[in-house]
C-alpha positions as CSV (number, residue, x, y, z in Angstrom):
1,M,-59.7,10.1,-17.3
2,S,-60.8,13.7,-17.2
3,F,-58.5,16.4,-16.0
4,L,-59.3,20.0,-14.9
5,I,-56.5,22.4,-15.7
6,G,-57.4,26.0,-14.8
7,D,-61.1,26.2,-15.7
8,E,-61.2,23.7,-18.5
9,W,-61.8,19.9,-18.4
10,K,-59.8,17.9,-20.8
11,E,-60.2,14.2,-21.7
12,A,-57.0,12.1,-21.5
13,P,-57.2,8.7,-23.1
14,K,-55.0,5.8,-21.9
15,G,-51.3,6.6,-22.3
16,S,-51.7,10.4,-22.1
17,L,-49.4,12.8,-20.3
18,V,-51.1,15.7,-18.6
19,L,-49.1,18.7,-17.1
20,A,-50.7,20.8,-14.5
21,P,-48.4,23.8,-13.9
22,G,-47.8,24.9,-10.4
23,G,-50.2,27.5,-9.0
24,I,-53.0,26.4,-11.4
25,T,-56.2,24.9,-10.2
26,H,-56.3,21.2,-11.1
27,D,-58.2,18.1,-10.4
28,F,-59.0,14.7,-12.1
29,E,-61.8,12.2,-12.1
30,N,-62.8,9.0,-13.8
31,R,-66.2,9.8,-15.4
32,S,-66.8,6.3,-16.6
33,N,-67.6,2.9,-15.1
34,A,-64.3,1.5,-16.4
35,R,-61.3,1.0,-14.1
36,A,-58.7,3.7,-14.5
37,G,-55.5,4.7,-12.8
38,V,-53.2,7.8,-12.6
39,L,-49.5,8.0,-11.9
40,N,-49.0,11.4,-10.2
41,F,-45.7,13.2,-9.7
42,S,-45.4,16.4,-7.7
43,V,-42.2,18.2,-8.6
44,P,-40.7,19.7,-6.6
45,G,-41.8,17.6,-3.6
46,N,-43.0,18.8,-0.3
47,F,-46.7,18.5,-1.3
48,E,-47.6,16.6,1.8
49,Q,-47.7,19.8,4.0
50,H,-50.8,20.9,2.1
51,M,-52.9,17.8,2.7
52,P,-54.6,18.9,6.0
53,D,-55.9,22.0,4.2
54,I,-57.1,19.9,1.2
55,V,-58.9,17.5,3.5
56,A,-60.6,20.4,5.3
57,W,-61.7,21.8,1.9
58,F,-63.2,18.5,0.9
59,K,-65.1,18.3,4.2
60,E,-66.6,21.7,3.5
61,N,-67.2,20.9,-0.2
62,P,-68.1,17.3,-0.5
63,P,-67.7,15.7,-4.0
64,G,-70.9,15.5,-6.0
65,I,-72.3,18.8,-4.7
66,V,-71.9,21.5,-7.3
67,G,-73.1,25.0,-6.6
68,G,-74.5,24.2,-3.2
């Protein structure tokens, strides 16, 4: 898996622990054809209230379109 932390992409092989501090831009993606999974914890909770804004952002910025 590849993880964006701030403005830097980092590769995380199987078994890695990746910490994305609160308030820092973060994202992840599988850049291979191999099956991959991620176990994601949001601590503290209450993340769900932000989902409508995230969905709206992705509607305006579809994946795969970089720089317009």
